[in-house]
N, C-alpha and C positions, 0 to 999 in steps of 0.2 A: 504494500500500498505505500502510496505517497501523499503525503498530508502535510502541510507547512507547521502545523502545531507539534510533530514529531519529526526527530532526526533532521530539522531545518530544511525540509523540503526533500531530502533525500530518501530512499526507499527504505523504508523497514518491514519487518515481520508484523502482519497485522494482531497475532495473538499475542505478542508480548512487546511489541514495539522494539525490538532490536535492530539496529541499521544493519542490513544487508551485509554490507559491507564489513562489518564486524566479523560476521561468520566466515565470508568467503576468504578474508584476510588469514583467518586461523587455519581455514582448510588449505589454503596456497601455502603456508608456513609449515605445512605437514603435521599439524594435529589431527588426530584421528577423529572420524565422524562422532564416536561414542563420546569423545571427551567433549566435543563443541556442545553434542546434545546435552549432556549433563550440565556444562557451564551456562547455557541458555535456557535450560527447562524446556527443552522440545526432544522429541524422539529421532534416534538416529535416521530413521526415514526420511522424516521432514528436512534434516541437515542434508542427507543425501540428494533428497530432490531439487532443493533450493541450490545446492552448489552446481548442479549438473543444467538447471534450467539457466543459469547465468553463464555459465561455460557455453551454451547453444547460443544464448541471446550476443555475447561477444565475437561469436565465430562468424 
């Protein structure tokens, strides 16, 4: 979701308002999906789907 009230207008995850970039930065740095999921109170499947969607959009 993009909402100027959260994340300064940058994309955030609607459920917890965590910036998408925070998740993808950790993933690109080599953190496991499980570690990221735990840190942001998400499921590993949510993290995996998010990161792969961002990669597809960037391609």
